[in-house]
N, C-alpha and C positions, 0 to 999 in steps of 0.2 A: 559452427557455433563459436562465438567469440569466447575467449577465456576470461576469467576474472581479472587477470592482470592487465589485459587490453582495455577492459571497461574502466578499470581504475586509472589507467594511463590517460584515457579520454577525459575523465573527470578532472585530473590534474592539469591537463592542457587547458581546460576551461578556466581553471583557477589562475593559471599563468596569464591567459588572455586578459582576465579582468583585473589583474594587478597592474597591467600596463608597464611601460618602460621605466616609470618612476616609482613603482611600488617596491615593497620589501622584497629582496631578491632571494632570501633564504627560505626554502620549503620547510614544512613541518618535519620533525624527526620521524624515523621509521616507526617508533612506538606510538607517536601521535597519529600517524596515518593508519596504523593498525586499529587504534581505538576509534577514530573518526569513521572509518569505512567498514569496520568489523570484518577484516580480512586477516590472513596469516602474514607472518613476516616474509615468507617466500613470495607471496603475491605482491607485496609492497616492493620487494627488491627487484622482481622481474619487471614491474611497471616502471620503476625508476631507471632500470637498465635500458628499457625501450626508449624512454625520453632522452636519456644520454646518447643513445645511438642516433637519435634524430637531431641531436645538437641543441636540444631545448634546455638541458640542464647540465651543470658540471657537478660531478660527485667528488667530494674531497674527503679522503680518508681521515677519520677522527674529527671532522668538522661538520659534515652534513652535505646536503644537496642544494645547489644554488642555480637560479635561473641564469642562463647564459646570455650574453649580450646579443647573440645571433637569434635569440628567440623572438625579437621584435624587429619590425612590426609584425605581430601575429594577431590581427584584429578580427573580431567577429564581423560578418558581412551578411548581406541580405540573401546569400545563398546557403545560410545556415538554419538549422532547426534546433530548438532547445527542448529538452526533456526534463520536466520537474518530477522528481520522485521524493517520497518521504525519506528514504535512505536507499543507497544503491544495492543493498543486500536483501531488501524486502521485495514485496510484490511490485512490479512484475519480476519474475525470476530472470537470472542472467541470460538464459537461452532466449527468452522472449525479447529482452533488450537487444540482443544480437540480431534476431530476425528483423525487428523493426529498423535497426540501423542499416541492415542489408537492403531492405526495401527502399529506404530514404536515400541511401548512398547511390543505388542504381538509377535514381532519378536526378542525380547530380547534386544532392545536398549532403552536407556534413552535419553531424549530430553532436551537440554539447550536452552532457549530463550534469544536472544540478541537483543538490540535495536540499530540500526545504526543511528537513528535520521535523516536519509536521508542526512548524512554528510560524505564526502569522508574521512576526518580525523578520524572520529569515526570508519568507516569501516576498515581503515588501522590498527587502534589500536586493533580491534577485531581479524583481520586476523593474526597479529603478535602474539597475545596470542595463537591462535589456532595452529600456527606453532610450538610453544613451547610444546604444548600438543595436538598432532593431534587427530582429531575425525574421526570416520568411514565414516560419511556422513555430507553433508551440504545442507540445503534448504535455498535459499537466494532470496530476492527481491533486485534487483540492485539499486545502489545509483546514482542519477543524470545521468541517462544512456545516455542522449543526449550529454554529455560533455566527453572530454578525461579523462580517469581514470588512475592514477599512481599506482593503487593497483592490476592491472591485473596480474603482475608477481607473486604476493603473492598467488592469486588463483591457478596459474600454479604450484607454489611450493607445495601447499597443495595437488594438484592432484598427483604430483610426489611422495609425501609421502604416497599415497594410499587412500586419501580422495575422495570419490565420491561426485559430486556436481550436483544439479539440481536447475535451476533458475525458480522462479515463477513470471509470468508477464514479465517485461522487463529484458533482459539479456544484456551482453556486446557483440557486434558483433565480437570483436577480439577473444573471447573465443568460436570459432565456433564448437569445439568438445564437449562442455558442453551441456547437455540436458536442455530443456526448456519446461515449460507448460504455454501457453499464449493464449489469444484470438487473432484472426486474425485482427489486428488493421486496416489494409487497407480495408478489407472487411466490418468492422464496419463503417468506415468513408463513404464508398460508400453507404451502406445501409441506414444510417441516412440521408445523403444528398438526396438520391433518394426519400425517404419518404417525405421530405419537398418539393421537386420539384413536386411530385405528388399532393400535396395540392395546388400548384400554386405559390410557392415562387421562386423568381428568384435572389434576392439580399440577400445573406447569409453572416453573420458575425460569429466570433468565439472567444472564450476565452480559452487559453491554458497555462500551465506552460512551460517555455522555457527549463527546464532541463530534461524533460521527453521524452524518445525516442518514446513512444507510441503516445504522442501528435503530434510529427512531422510527424509520419506516417499517423495519422488521418487527419491532415492538408493537407498532400499531396493527400490523397484520396478525400477530399472535392473539392480541386481545379481540380483534374483530372476529377471528375464527372461533374463539371460545364463546363469544357472545352469540354467534350464529347457532351454536350448538346448545344454547341456554345453559352454559356452564359458568359457574362463578369463578372469579379470580381475585387475587389480592395483589395490588401493585407494589406492596412492600416485599413481595417475593422476587422482585427484579432488582438486581444489584447494578448500579451505575457507578463507574469509576472514571477518574480523570487521567488520561494517558500522560499528561505533562507532569502530574504529581507522581504517578507510578505507571511505568510503561505498560504493565499488565497487573491484574489484581495480585497483591502480595499475599503471603501465607496468612498473616494476621487478619487481613480483610476477608479472605475466603473462609477462614475458620469461624469468624464472627457471623458471616452470612449463613453458613451451614447451621450453626447453633440456633440462630434467631429466626431464620426464615424458611428452612427446608424441612421442618418437622413433619408437615403434612403433605409435602410435594413428592411426587414420584418420578418427575422428569425435569431436566434443566436444559434449556437451549442457550448455547454460547455464541457470541459474535463470530468466533473462528475456532479452528482446531487447536491453536496454540493455547487458548484459554481453557479449552476442554481438557487438554493434557496437564494443565496445572491443577485443575479442579479434582480430577479423579484420584490422584495420590492423597489429597487432603480428605476426600470422602473416605477412602480406605483407612487413613489414619484415625478417623473418627469412628471406625467400625461400621461404616455404611458401604455395603457392597454394590458394585456396578457390574451388570445392570440389574441384579436381583432386587435391590432395594430402591435404587435411583437410576434411571436411564439418563444418559448424557448424549446430546446431539449438538451439531454445530453447522455453521455455514462455511463453505470452502470454495474460495475463488482462486486459489493458487495450488491446487492439487496436493494439499497437505495430507489428505486422507490416505494417499498412497504410502505415506511413511508410518510405519508401526513402531512406536516407541517401546522401549524395554519395560515389561511389567505393566503396560497400559494397553487395554483392548483397542482394536481398530475402531476409530470414531465413525458413528453414523453421521453422514453429512448430506446437506443439500448442496450440490455442486453445480456450478455454472456449466451449461451445455456447450459453451464455446470457450475453451481454455485459452485461446490465443487472442485475448482482448487487445493487447498492445499492437499486434499485427493488424487487426481490423482498424484500430485507431490510426495507425500510420497510413493505411490505404485511404481512409476517410479524409485525413488531413491533406494528402496529395490531391484528392479530388477537389477539395475546397480551394486549395492553392491554384489549381488549374481552371477554376471557375466552373466546374461541372456541378450538376445538381446533386446534392448530397443531403442525407437526413441522418438524424441520430439513430443509433442502433441500441436496442434493448434485448438482452439475451435471457432465455428462460433457464429453468433449473431442473435437475433430476435428483432423486434420492439414491444415495449409495449406502446400502445397508451394511453396517459394521457390527461389531460385537458389543458396543456400548449401550445398545437399547434392546429392550425386551418387554414383554407384558408384565405389568406390576404384579407382585406376589399377592 
């Protein structure tokens, strides 16, 4: 398993490559790297030490780290594969990145990790750089996939230059010929809703990011399942938030939602476990017990349900049956690169019963 500092070092190597021999030579400070990549100071220092040992940077006490003259030419080549992540500390987990790198390295490819920050503008910048120095393959998590994206033609230009592309999770519907490895989000929405209906819940609310295509599909599945059972619903009971404005629903937003829209609901479905863990303390603060008064369930594609937070019950989750989506995507990309017949992969879900759901009182 690759350690965090090694993955950070790979990301910094990619940054060095794209600065080129005439770019700014000073790297960000340790504090800036800690903030950008959400890692500890020790991780940053070990990554910088690794780059220094490889002769890529010079570390000057009291001044910072500088790209060494021996770092160039270190150009991207057609034997490289790029990996687009929203941030290197999010899904996929570090060990999944490591396994994918091992698979790709064993086939003779090196991997550059890029952070899109879940921003269309950043994605555009990265794609334009790749068009200048095309790579053999690209594994990508789509950016704000529920919205129109002006970068689709850049993906098509990359394909025309010979780059094979596989999307992990959400893809762009307009790129219908690009392979994708993803859970079946409609199936997951149906499964989680039916689980709550089986417990006796009839009024169900939800919390979802408005820029995520998977959220819209899950929302559609929830309403479809309620309609199948001839149950009424109120779309005002679904909170949609913008991750660019607030990375997750903040306390003020959650409290307003609870006061205005959860009065007659007995269950809430969240986009992921992180949101569920934010919601439960706010419910408790309002005197609403979980799961006695309100049950809370979520989707889980990164095994977050295995983590039990302090004073928060274990979340009932719809979990993807194949946790190693990135490994599958890496193998699928190699098949496409080698010209082998390959098809998109859609994974199913299972329910992991936690302590956050129960029959309504």
